[in-house]
C-alpha positions as CSV (number, residue, x, y, z in Angstrom):
1,M,66.0,168.8,119.4
2,L,66.0,170.9,116.3
3,T,63.0,170.5,114.1
4,I,62.9,171.3,110.5
5,A,59.6,171.7,108.6
6,A,59.2,169.1,105.9
7,S,58.0,171.8,103.6
8,A,61.0,174.1,104.3
9,R,62.4,175.7,101.2
10,K,65.4,173.9,99.8
11,R,68.1,175.1,97.5
12,P,71.1,173.5,95.9
13,V,74.5,174.0,97.5
14,N,78.0,173.2,96.5
15,L,80.0,170.8,98.7
16,T,83.4,169.4,98.3
17,L,83.4,165.8,99.5
18,N,85.8,162.9,99.3
19,E,84.9,161.1,96.1
20,T,85.5,157.6,97.6
21,L,83.5,158.4,100.6
22,V,80.6,159.6,98.5
23,A,80.7,156.4,96.4
24,Q,80.7,154.3,99.5
25,A,77.8,156.3,101.0
26,K,75.7,155.8,97.9
27,T,75.8,152.0,98.5
28,Y,74.0,152.6,101.7
29,T,71.4,155.2,100.7
30,S,69.5,156.0,97.5
31,N,69.0,159.6,98.6
32,L,72.3,161.2,99.6
33,S,70.8,164.6,100.0
34,A,68.2,163.5,102.5
35,T,70.9,161.5,104.4
36,M,73.2,164.5,104.6
37,E,70.3,166.8,105.6
38,L,69.5,164.4,108.5
39,L,73.1,164.2,109.6
40,L,73.4,168.0,109.4
41,T,70.2,168.5,111.4
42,E,71.6,166.2,114.1
43,F,74.9,168.0,114.1
44,V,73.3,171.4,114.5
45,A,71.0,170.1,117.3
46,S,74.0,168.7,119.2
47,Q,76.0,172.0,118.8
48,Q,73.0,174.0,120.0
49,Q,72.7,171.6,123.0
50,A,76.4,172.0,123.8
51,Q,76.1,175.8,123.6
52,S,73.1,175.8,125.8
53,S,74.8,173.6,128.4
54,H,77.9,175.8,128.3
55,R,75.7,178.9,128.8
56,Q,73.9,177.3,131.7
57,L,77.2,176.3,133.3
58,A,78.5,179.8,133.0
59,D,75.2,181.2,134.5
60,T,75.4,178.8,137.4
61,C,79.0,179.7,138.1
62,A,78.2,183.5,138.0
63,A,75.3,183.0,140.4
64,D,77.5,180.9,142.8
65,W,80.2,183.6,142.7
66,N,77.6,186.3,143.3
67,A,76.3,184.4,146.3
68,V,79.8,184.0,147.8
69,H,80.5,187.7,147.2
70,A,77.2,188.7,148.9
71,A,78.0,186.5,151.9
72,V,81.7,187.1,152.3
73,G,82.5,190.2,150.3
74,S,85.6,190.7,148.3
75,F,89.2,190.4,149.4
76,A,89.9,193.6,147.5
77,D,87.4,195.6,149.6
78,E,90.0,195.8,152.4
79,H,92.7,197.1,150.1
80,S,90.9,199.9,148.2
81,T,93.0,202.9,147.4
82,L,90.0,205.2,146.9
């Protein structure tokens, strides 16, 4: 999981959010910035995990294909025009 240092530098950013949604969210939290930062941290972590899983799947697929090629060869080898 992504970890963010509590002392990490913070800066103001501009966001365009649905006014009604913000008003509703403020009924559930007294610190909207902290809540949004937590949700954004979770989103980034899930995206990083998805990207890592996709990369691992691609690496596994390539390794499997290379093993098949090493064992059987390529169909195209028999039809080379060189």
